[in-house]
Backbone as CSV, one residue per row, in Angstrom:
resi,resn,N_x,N_y,N_z,CA_x,CA_y,CA_z,C_x,C_y,C_z
1,UNK,3.412,8.205,-1.718,3.683,6.663,-1.542,4.695,6.325,-2.398
2,UNK,4.876,4.963,-2.628,5.867,4.194,-3.545,5.086,3.128,-4.091
3,UNK,5.410,3.320,-5.551,4.894,2.231,-6.038,5.817,1.341,-6.546
4,UNK,5.282,0.160,-6.325,6.449,-1.137,-6.957,6.154,-1.392,-8.593
5,UNK,6.780,-2.250,-9.286,6.983,-2.601,-10.697,5.805,-2.503,-11.384
6,UNK,5.727,-2.681,-12.123,4.794,-2.693,-13.630,3.274,-3.666,-13.507
7,UNK,2.643,-3.520,-14.350,1.579,-4.721,-14.487,1.713,-6.084,-14.754
8,UNK,0.724,-6.591,-14.882,1.058,-8.084,-15.061,0.898,-9.005,-14.430
9,UNK,0.925,-10.399,-14.565,0.519,-11.309,-13.518,1.686,-11.724,-12.757
10,UNK,2.262,-11.704,-11.185,3.140,-12.136,-10.974,2.739,-12.884,-9.775
11,UNK,3.253,-13.918,-9.539,2.911,-14.852,-8.464,4.050,-14.796,-7.119
12,UNK,3.463,-15.030,-6.082,4.304,-14.993,-4.939,4.345,-13.269,-4.152
13,UNK,4.793,-13.321,-2.766,4.748,-11.933,-2.349,6.142,-11.499,-2.502
14,UNK,6.779,-10.989,-3.727,7.990,-10.316,-3.733,8.044,-8.718,-3.451
15,UNK,6.792,-8.209,-2.856,6.928,-6.688,-2.820,6.143,-6.252,-3.923
16,UNK,6.114,-6.709,-5.263,5.929,-5.864,-6.551,4.387,-5.390,-6.595
17,UNK,4.061,-4.416,-7.233,2.860,-3.880,-7.503,2.289,-3.709,-5.932
18,UNK,2.772,-2.903,-4.944,2.797,-2.231,-3.709,2.486,-1.207,-3.786
19,UNK,1.882,-0.233,-2.740,1.646,1.141,-2.974,1.687,1.479,-1.023
20,UNK,2.432,2.374,-1.004,2.512,2.435,0.886,1.274,4.062,0.541
21,UNK,0.121,3.916,1.171,-0.576,4.965,1.770,-0.772,5.327,2.781
22,UNK,-1.154,6.713,2.974,-1.111,7.513,4.100,-2.524,8.054,4.019
23,UNK,-2.866,8.300,5.468,-4.322,8.888,5.784,-4.577,9.854,4.690
24,UNK,-3.678,11.048,4.448,-4.020,11.856,3.327,-4.053,11.473,1.940
25,UNK,-3.984,10.486,1.615,-3.763,9.990,0.328,-4.811,8.576,0.026
26,UNK,-5.418,8.333,1.221,-6.292,6.968,0.975,-7.517,7.125,0.364
27,UNK,-7.988,8.348,0.745,-9.534,8.586,0.016,-9.488,8.828,-1.384
28,UNK,-8.425,9.470,-1.878,-8.258,10.008,-3.430,-7.715,8.662,-3.879
29,UNK,-7.147,7.818,-3.618,-6.257,6.674,-4.321,-7.173,5.415,-4.121
30,UNK,-7.818,5.119,-3.271,-8.646,3.829,-3.066,-9.950,4.100,-3.048
31,UNK,-10.376,4.850,-2.448,-12.174,5.083,-2.132,-13.061,5.825,-3.377
32,UNK,-12.049,6.649,-3.705,-12.560,7.594,-4.851,-11.967,6.644,-6.629
33,UNK,-11.498,5.652,-6.362,-10.641,4.840,-7.852,-11.844,3.952,-7.756
34,UNK,-11.869,3.603,-9.134,-12.883,2.858,-9.959,-12.502,1.427,-9.955
35,UNK,-10.936,1.468,-9.591,-10.346,0.082,-9.239,-10.520,-0.752,-8.549
36,UNK,-10.473,-2.077,-8.145,-10.709,-2.909,-7.418,-9.309,-2.980,-6.315
37,UNK,-9.321,-2.763,-5.211,-8.101,-2.756,-4.075,-8.059,-3.625,-3.107
38,UNK,-6.938,-4.506,-2.525,-6.658,-4.995,-1.650,-5.764,-4.319,-0.796
39,UNK,-6.355,-4.248,0.577,-5.774,-3.103,1.157,-5.240,-4.105,2.471
40,UNK,-4.078,-3.885,2.948,-3.425,-4.755,4.340,-3.171,-3.684,5.125
41,UNK,-3.979,-3.422,6.026,-3.736,-2.337,7.224,-2.930,-3.171,8.419
42,UNK,-1.692,-2.207,8.483,-0.823,-2.624,9.753,-0.102,-1.522,10.573
43,UNK,-0.127,-1.615,11.669,0.551,-0.486,12.650,1.844,-0.970,13.266
44,UNK,2.999,-0.076,13.253,3.888,0.007,13.321,4.443,0.573,14.474
45,UNK,5.091,-0.114,15.729,5.196,0.468,16.949,6.759,1.066,17.046
46,UNK,7.182,1.888,17.602,8.637,2.380,17.655,8.798,2.202,19.084
47,UNK,9.730,1.941,19.898,9.768,1.871,21.298,10.963,3.054,21.298
48,UNK,10.797,3.788,22.197,12.206,4.571,22.679,12.492,4.341,23.787
49,UNK,13.992,4.179,23.965,14.171,4.467,25.459,14.652,5.735,26.025
50,UNK,13.943,5.489,27.404,14.603,7.244,27.809,15.363,7.146,28.702
């Protein structure tokens, strides 16, 4: 995954301090962590023309 910027208190949604999670690293990164997490789930659809 990708991790943005360093720590500190940032206001606004500038895309800092974010990480892209996958099915394979969600358990070890979030669920097995001692840290508190705020997770936004989204699904992207890609349409292909046939």
